[in-house]
C-alpha positions as CSV (number, residue, x, y, z in Angstrom):
1,X,11.6,-68.0,129.5
2,X,9.5,-70.5,127.7
3,X,5.7,-70.1,127.6
4,X,3.5,-72.8,129.2
5,X,2.4,-73.7,125.7
6,X,6.1,-74.6,125.0
7,X,6.6,-76.3,128.3
8,X,3.6,-78.6,127.9
9,X,5.0,-80.7,125.1
10,X,8.4,-80.9,126.9
11,X,6.7,-82.2,130.1
12,X,4.7,-84.7,128.1
13,X,7.8,-85.8,126.3
14,X,9.7,-86.4,129.6
15,X,6.8,-88.5,130.8
16,X,6.7,-90.5,127.6
17,X,10.4,-91.0,127.7
18,X,10.4,-92.4,131.2
19,X,7.7,-94.9,130.2
20,X,9.6,-96.0,127.1
21,X,12.8,-96.3,129.2
22,X,11.1,-98.6,131.7
23,X,9.9,-100.8,128.8
24,X,13.4,-101.0,127.3
25,X,14.9,-101.9,130.7
26,X,12.4,-104.7,131.2
27,X,13.1,-106.0,127.7
28,X,16.8,-106.1,128.4
29,X,16.3,-107.9,131.7
30,X,13.8,-110.4,130.4
31,X,15.4,-110.9,126.9
32,X,17.9,-113.5,128.0
33,X,15.1,-115.5,129.7
34,X,13.4,-115.9,126.4
35,X,16.5,-117.1,124.5
36,X,17.0,-120.6,122.9
37,X,17.8,-122.1,126.4
38,X,14.4,-121.1,127.8
39,X,11.6,-123.7,128.0
40,X,8.4,-123.1,126.1
41,X,6.5,-122.9,129.4
42,X,8.1,-119.6,130.3
43,X,6.6,-117.6,127.5
44,X,3.2,-116.9,129.2
45,X,5.1,-115.6,132.3
46,X,7.0,-113.2,130.1
47,X,3.9,-111.8,128.4
48,X,2.2,-111.3,131.7
49,X,5.2,-109.5,133.2
50,X,5.4,-107.0,130.3
51,X,2.4,-104.5,129.9
52,X,0.6,-104.6,126.6
53,X,1.1,-101.8,124.1
54,X,-2.4,-100.6,124.9
55,X,-1.7,-100.4,128.6
56,X,1.5,-98.4,128.0
57,X,-0.3,-96.0,125.7
58,X,-3.5,-95.5,127.7
59,X,-2.9,-96.7,131.3
60,X,-2.5,-94.3,134.1
61,X,1.1,-93.9,135.4
62,X,1.5,-95.3,138.8
63,X,4.9,-93.7,139.6
64,X,4.2,-90.5,141.6
65,X,7.2,-88.9,139.8
66,X,5.5,-89.6,136.4
67,X,2.1,-88.3,137.6
68,X,3.8,-85.0,138.6
69,X,5.7,-84.8,135.3
70,X,2.5,-84.9,133.2
71,X,0.7,-82.1,135.1
72,X,0.3,-78.9,133.1
73,X,1.0,-75.9,135.3
74,X,1.7,-72.2,134.8
75,X,3.8,-71.6,137.9
76,X,6.7,-70.0,136.2
77,X,4.4,-67.6,134.3
78,X,2.5,-66.8,137.4
79,X,5.7,-66.0,139.3
80,X,6.8,-63.4,136.8
81,X,8.0,-60.1,138.4
82,X,5.4,-58.4,136.2
83,X,2.5,-60.3,137.7
84,X,1.6,-58.0,140.7
85,X,-1.6,-58.6,142.7
86,X,-3.1,-61.6,140.8
87,X,-6.8,-62.5,140.9
88,X,-8.0,-65.1,138.5
89,X,-10.2,-68.1,137.9
90,X,-10.2,-70.5,135.0
91,X,-13.1,-73.0,134.4
92,X,-13.5,-75.9,132.0
93,X,-16.7,-74.8,130.2
94,X,-17.7,-78.4,129.5
95,X,-17.6,-79.7,133.0
96,X,-17.7,-76.6,135.2
97,X,-14.6,-77.7,136.9
98,X,-12.4,-74.9,138.3
99,X,-8.9,-75.6,137.0
100,X,-7.1,-72.5,138.4
101,X,-8.0,-70.1,141.2
102,X,-6.3,-67.1,142.8
103,X,-8.4,-65.0,145.1
104,X,-11.2,-65.1,142.7
105,X,-14.0,-64.3,145.1
106,X,-12.5,-61.0,146.3
107,X,-14.1,-58.0,144.8
108,X,-11.6,-55.7,143.1
109,X,-11.4,-53.0,140.4
110,X,-12.2,-54.7,137.0
111,X,-11.3,-51.8,134.7
112,X,-13.2,-52.1,131.4
113,X,-14.3,-55.7,132.2
114,X,-17.1,-53.8,134.0
115,X,-18.6,-53.2,130.5
116,X,-19.6,-56.9,130.4
117,X,-21.8,-56.3,133.4
118,X,-23.1,-53.1,132.0
119,X,-24.2,-54.8,128.8
120,X,-25.9,-57.6,130.8
121,X,-27.8,-55.1,132.9
122,X,-28.9,-53.2,129.9
123,X,-30.1,-56.3,128.1
124,X,-32.0,-57.5,131.1
125,X,-33.8,-54.2,131.5
126,X,-34.0,-52.5,128.1
127,X,-33.6,-55.4,125.7
128,X,-31.6,-55.7,122.5
129,X,-34.0,-53.7,120.4
130,X,-34.3,-50.7,122.7
131,X,-33.8,-47.3,120.9
132,X,-33.3,-43.9,122.4
133,X,-35.5,-41.1,121.0
134,X,-34.1,-37.5,120.9
135,X,-36.9,-34.9,120.5
136,X,-37.2,-31.2,119.7
137,X,-40.2,-29.3,121.0
138,X,-41.6,-25.8,120.3
139,X,-42.9,-23.6,123.0
140,X,-46.7,-23.6,123.1
141,X,-46.9,-19.8,123.5
142,X,-44.0,-18.8,121.4
143,X,-43.0,-21.1,118.5
144,X,-39.7,-19.2,118.0
145,X,-38.5,-20.9,121.1
146,X,-37.2,-24.5,120.7
147,X,-36.4,-27.1,123.3
148,X,-33.7,-29.5,122.4
149,X,-34.2,-32.4,124.8
150,X,-31.5,-35.0,125.4
151,X,-32.6,-38.6,126.1
152,X,-29.2,-40.2,126.6
153,X,-28.2,-40.8,123.0
154,X,-24.5,-40.1,122.8
155,X,-24.4,-41.3,119.2
156,X,-26.5,-38.4,117.8
157,X,-24.4,-37.1,115.1
158,X,-23.6,-33.8,113.3
159,X,-22.2,-35.7,110.3
160,X,-23.7,-35.0,106.9
161,X,-26.2,-37.4,105.4
162,X,-24.4,-40.4,104.0
163,X,-21.3,-39.8,106.1
164,X,-20.6,-42.0,109.1
165,X,-19.4,-41.1,112.5
166,X,-17.7,-43.7,114.7
167,X,-21.2,-44.9,115.5
168,X,-22.8,-47.1,112.9
169,X,-26.3,-46.0,111.8
170,X,-26.3,-43.0,114.1
171,X,-29.2,-40.6,114.0
172,X,-28.5,-37.1,112.5
173,X,-29.0,-33.6,113.6
174,X,-29.7,-32.9,109.9
175,X,-32.8,-35.0,110.1
176,X,-34.0,-33.0,113.2
177,X,-33.4,-29.7,111.4
178,X,-35.3,-30.9,108.3
179,X,-38.3,-31.9,110.4
180,X,-38.2,-28.5,112.3
181,X,-38.2,-26.6,109.0
182,X,-41.0,-28.8,107.7
183,X,-43.2,-28.2,110.7
184,X,-42.7,-24.4,110.8
185,X,-41.6,-23.2,107.4
186,X,-40.1,-19.7,107.4
187,X,-40.1,-19.6,111.3
188,X,-37.2,-17.6,112.7
189,X,-35.7,-19.3,115.8
190,X,-35.1,-16.8,118.6
191,X,-34.0,-19.2,121.4
192,X,-32.8,-22.8,121.7
193,X,-33.2,-24.2,125.3
194,X,-30.9,-27.2,125.9
195,X,-32.5,-29.8,128.2
196,X,-30.0,-32.3,129.6
197,X,-31.8,-32.8,132.9
198,X,-32.7,-36.5,132.4
199,X,-30.0,-37.6,134.8
200,X,-30.5,-34.7,137.1
201,X,-27.6,-32.4,136.1
202,X,-28.2,-29.8,133.4
203,X,-24.5,-29.5,132.6
204,X,-23.1,-33.1,132.7
205,X,-20.8,-34.7,135.2
206,X,-17.2,-36.1,135.2
207,X,-16.3,-38.4,138.1
208,X,-13.8,-36.8,140.4
209,X,-11.6,-39.9,140.3
210,X,-11.5,-40.1,136.5
211,X,-8.2,-39.0,134.9
212,X,-8.6,-35.6,133.2
213,X,-6.5,-37.1,130.4
214,X,-9.7,-38.9,129.4
215,X,-10.9,-35.5,128.0
216,X,-7.7,-34.5,126.3
217,X,-6.7,-37.9,125.1
218,X,-10.3,-38.4,124.0
219,X,-11.3,-41.7,125.5
220,X,-14.1,-40.3,127.8
221,X,-16.7,-37.5,127.7
222,X,-18.7,-35.8,130.4
223,X,-21.8,-37.9,131.3
224,X,-24.8,-35.9,129.9
225,X,-28.1,-36.8,128.5
226,X,-27.6,-34.3,125.7
227,X,-24.4,-34.6,123.6
228,X,-23.4,-35.0,120.0
229,X,-20.9,-37.6,118.6
230,X,-20.0,-38.5,122.2
231,X,-18.7,-34.8,122.4
232,X,-15.8,-35.7,120.1
233,X,-14.0,-32.9,118.3
234,X,-13.7,-35.3,115.3
235,X,-16.8,-37.5,115.0
236,X,-15.0,-40.0,112.8
237,X,-12.2,-40.6,115.3
238,X,-12.6,-43.0,118.3
239,X,-10.2,-41.2,120.5
240,X,-10.8,-37.5,119.9
241,X,-10.6,-34.6,122.4
242,X,-13.8,-34.0,124.4
243,X,-14.9,-30.7,126.0
244,X,-16.0,-29.8,129.5
245,X,-19.4,-28.6,128.3
246,X,-21.0,-31.2,126.0
247,X,-24.4,-29.7,126.4
248,X,-23.6,-26.3,125.0
249,X,-21.5,-27.9,122.3
250,X,-24.5,-30.0,121.3
251,X,-26.6,-26.8,121.1
252,X,-24.0,-25.1,118.9
253,X,-24.0,-28.1,116.5
254,X,-27.8,-28.1,116.4
255,X,-28.0,-24.4,115.8
256,X,-25.6,-24.8,112.8
257,X,-27.7,-27.6,111.4
258,X,-30.8,-25.4,111.6
259,X,-29.1,-22.9,109.3
260,X,-30.2,-19.4,108.5
261,X,-33.4,-19.6,110.5
262,X,-31.4,-20.0,113.8
263,X,-28.5,-17.7,113.0
264,X,-29.4,-15.3,115.7
265,X,-30.8,-17.8,118.2
266,X,-29.6,-17.6,121.8
267,X,-28.6,-20.8,123.5
268,X,-29.5,-21.5,127.1
269,X,-29.8,-24.4,129.5
270,X,-33.1,-25.3,131.0
271,X,-36.0,-27.8,131.0
272,X,-38.8,-28.2,128.5
273,X,-42.2,-27.3,130.0
274,X,-44.9,-30.0,130.1
275,X,-47.0,-28.3,127.5
276,X,-44.3,-27.9,124.9
277,X,-45.2,-29.3,121.5
278,X,-43.1,-32.0,119.9
279,X,-42.1,-31.1,116.3
280,X,-39.1,-33.4,115.6
281,X,-37.6,-36.7,116.7
282,X,-34.9,-39.2,115.7
283,X,-34.2,-42.7,117.0
284,X,-30.9,-44.3,117.8
285,X,-29.6,-47.6,116.5
286,X,-30.8,-50.5,118.6
287,X,-29.1,-51.3,121.9
288,X,-27.5,-54.4,120.4
289,X,-25.5,-52.2,118.0
290,X,-24.4,-50.0,120.9
291,X,-23.2,-53.0,122.9
292,X,-21.3,-54.4,119.9
293,X,-19.3,-51.2,119.4
294,X,-18.9,-50.6,123.2
295,X,-17.3,-54.0,123.7
296,X,-15.2,-54.2,120.6
297,X,-13.4,-50.8,121.1
298,X,-14.2,-50.3,124.8
299,X,-16.2,-47.1,124.3
300,X,-16.7,-45.4,127.7
301,X,-19.3,-42.9,126.7
302,X,-21.7,-45.6,125.5
303,X,-21.1,-47.5,128.7
304,X,-22.0,-44.6,130.8
305,X,-25.1,-43.8,128.7
306,X,-26.3,-47.4,129.1
307,X,-25.7,-47.4,132.9
308,X,-27.8,-44.3,133.3
309,X,-30.6,-45.7,131.2
310,X,-30.6,-48.9,133.3
311,X,-30.9,-46.8,136.4
312,X,-33.9,-44.9,135.1
313,X,-35.5,-48.1,133.7
314,X,-35.5,-49.7,137.2
315,X,-37.0,-46.7,138.8
316,X,-33.9,-44.9,140.1
317,X,-32.6,-41.4,139.2
318,X,-29.8,-42.1,136.7
319,X,-27.1,-40.7,139.0
320,X,-23.6,-42.1,139.7
321,X,-24.7,-43.0,143.2
322,X,-27.7,-45.1,142.0
323,X,-25.7,-47.5,139.9
324,X,-24.9,-50.3,142.4
325,X,-28.5,-50.6,143.3
326,X,-29.6,-50.4,139.7
327,X,-27.3,-53.3,138.6
328,X,-28.5,-55.4,141.6
329,X,-32.1,-54.9,140.5
330,X,-31.4,-55.4,136.8
331,X,-29.5,-58.7,137.3
332,X,-31.4,-60.2,140.2
333,X,-33.1,-62.8,138.0
334,X,-29.8,-64.1,136.5
335,X,-28.5,-65.9,139.5
336,X,-25.2,-64.2,139.2
337,X,-23.3,-63.9,142.5
338,X,-23.2,-60.1,143.1
339,X,-21.6,-60.4,146.5
340,X,-19.4,-57.3,147.2
341,X,-20.5,-55.6,144.0
342,X,-19.9,-51.8,143.9
343,X,-20.6,-49.9,140.7
344,X,-19.1,-46.4,140.7
345,X,-19.5,-46.1,136.9
346,X,-20.6,-48.2,134.0
347,X,-17.4,-48.0,132.0
348,X,-14.9,-49.3,134.7
349,X,-12.8,-46.2,134.7
350,X,-13.1,-45.7,138.5
351,X,-10.5,-47.5,140.7
352,X,-13.3,-47.8,143.3
353,X,-15.4,-50.2,141.3
354,X,-15.6,-53.6,143.0
355,X,-16.3,-56.7,141.0
356,X,-14.9,-60.2,141.7
357,X,-13.6,-62.6,139.0
358,X,-16.1,-65.1,140.3
359,X,-19.0,-62.7,139.4
360,X,-17.5,-62.1,136.0
361,X,-17.2,-65.8,135.4
362,X,-20.8,-66.4,136.5
363,X,-21.8,-64.0,133.8
364,X,-19.5,-65.6,131.2
365,X,-21.1,-69.0,132.0
366,X,-24.6,-67.6,131.3
367,X,-23.3,-66.1,128.0
368,X,-21.8,-69.5,127.1
369,X,-25.2,-71.2,127.9
370,X,-27.0,-68.7,125.6
371,X,-29.0,-67.2,128.4
372,X,-31.8,-65.0,127.1
373,X,-30.3,-62.1,125.1
374,X,-26.7,-62.6,126.2
375,X,-25.5,-63.8,122.9
376,X,-25.4,-60.1,122.0
377,X,-22.5,-59.8,124.4
378,X,-20.6,-62.7,122.9
379,X,-21.1,-61.3,119.4
380,X,-19.6,-58.0,120.5
381,X,-16.6,-59.3,122.5
382,X,-13.1,-58.7,120.9
383,X,-11.4,-61.6,119.1
384,X,-7.7,-62.0,118.9
385,X,-6.3,-61.1,115.5
386,X,-9.4,-59.1,114.4
387,X,-10.1,-55.4,114.5
388,X,-10.7,-54.2,118.1
389,X,-9.0,-54.1,121.4
390,X,-7.4,-57.6,120.8
391,X,-6.3,-56.8,117.3
392,X,-2.5,-57.0,118.1
393,X,-2.6,-59.4,121.1
394,X,-2.4,-63.2,121.2
395,X,-1.1,-63.3,117.6
396,X,-0.1,-67.0,117.9
397,X,-3.7,-67.8,118.9
398,X,-5.5,-65.8,116.3
399,X,-9.3,-66.3,116.6
400,X,-8.8,-68.5,119.7
401,X,-9.1,-65.8,122.4
402,X,-12.5,-64.0,122.7
403,X,-12.3,-61.6,125.6
404,X,-13.1,-58.2,127.0
405,X,-10.0,-56.1,127.7
406,X,-9.5,-53.8,130.6
407,X,-7.0,-51.1,131.6
408,X,-6.8,-48.3,134.1
409,X,-3.6,-46.8,135.5
410,X,-3.6,-49.3,138.4
411,X,-4.4,-52.6,136.6
412,X,-4.9,-54.7,133.5
413,X,-7.8,-57.1,133.3
414,X,-9.1,-59.7,130.8
415,X,-12.1,-61.9,130.8
416,X,-13.7,-64.3,128.3
417,X,-13.2,-67.6,126.5
418,X,-10.2,-69.6,125.3
419,X,-10.4,-72.3,122.6
420,X,-7.2,-74.4,123.1
421,X,-5.7,-76.8,120.6
422,X,-7.0,-79.8,122.6
423,X,-10.6,-78.9,121.5
424,X,-11.7,-77.7,125.0
425,X,-13.2,-74.3,125.9
426,X,-12.0,-72.4,128.9
427,X,-13.9,-69.6,130.7
428,X,-11.5,-67.2,132.4
429,X,-11.1,-63.9,134.2
430,X,-7.7,-62.4,135.2
431,X,-6.9,-59.3,137.0
432,X,-3.2,-58.1,137.3
433,X,-3.5,-55.1,139.7
434,X,-0.9,-52.8,141.3
435,X,-0.2,-49.3,142.5
436,X,0.6,-48.5,138.9
437,X,1.1,-50.6,135.8
438,X,2.8,-50.5,132.4
439,X,2.9,-52.6,129.2
440,X,5.2,-55.2,130.9
441,X,2.3,-56.0,133.2
442,X,-0.1,-56.4,130.3
443,X,2.4,-58.7,128.5
444,X,2.9,-60.8,131.6
445,X,-0.8,-61.2,132.0
446,X,-1.2,-62.1,128.3
447,X,1.6,-64.7,128.7
448,X,-0.2,-66.2,131.7
449,X,-3.4,-66.4,129.6
450,X,-1.4,-68.1,126.8
451,X,-0.2,-70.6,129.5
452,X,-3.9,-71.4,130.2
453,X,-4.4,-71.7,126.5
454,X,-1.4,-74.0,126.1
455,X,-2.5,-76.3,128.9
456,X,-6.2,-76.5,127.8
457,X,-8.3,-78.7,130.0
458,X,-5.1,-80.3,131.4
459,X,-4.4,-77.1,133.3
460,X,-3.5,-78.0,136.9
461,X,-3.7,-75.6,139.9
462,X,-0.1,-76.2,141.1
């Protein structure tokens, strides 16, 4: 099956051939009239009957058959057996004209395209320079008791100084331990209380609808305010097994960082008292750095951390159930159409999230128009042919597809910008959803997007 990018020049060639054919037929018919037996008075009549070269090249075809032939459509790609429940919208960025639309206003599961909305909500409430501060406190009555208090920074790392985790410029447990030792030299630590109550749960939570393979395959951690390296077994590996108790695991890493002074310390979960004394702190990289990594590789732990911080910032409790309202508050000044929005999580893993392609495209239009801090989102979006989630897709359009990818077990999604060969820019969101999906469904969606790319601004909606 030919891609739409291949069909476009064929269709254009057919139209051009028909036009040239008409010109030749007219020439054959009129040629004898212009022979040696014709009077000189007939010459102007011949030139008027035959369109000028300019008119042939630039004039609009009047034959309905020709008009149909030059349309650039993606019907064959859309009708692929691997295109399941299609929802899509394509917009000419220069004019705002909708070129293609399939059920775009219906809210549906966006998969990781949800991360675009999460980034927008975080930028609107927290700002690109926001940093999370993790603190350690000493008990006011017994300095041998420490409180290790989580503030939502999943990037806090156990890696040694000078060694990077998957998170660039991550704060280090080693720095916290050094500050503790400096504040209380020679102090033996008897107890370390692990405080992860910022979101309400002392243990962390895992959505009941999330696939448990997220833990074993290493693409999702429990949501907890206190964790280290996104609770990865290997801090240098993006997809590394996670545990079911990131809070205790964080305490164990901190105890190890403290060294001999904490070798006999007992770990427990609790909450720091109001009169505890701060003795150490470290700051995360700025939110803009988080967003960049979250979008490029689709990091779910970062997305969930941002979603909870947004909820808290707008005055809610940071729970899963608060997120829809939190996003509505966070984005209310943007003018984005949030009709039907349902935010079950910030990462897009839940099949019960509801976000329409129209809403996604509303956000993409703001990004394209350099709204406030939204350039941070564009800078972090994957680009075809470069490292990230589009690294091995759209190889024939390297650098020409800038889009956020999405995948859950019931759908593939993609949303962003196309830069076709005709010099146009297209804004697009596509969902290919079903009861279950496999790579054939992703490939069919990608071929459809390449069809949009091949047509450019000449894309016609059937």
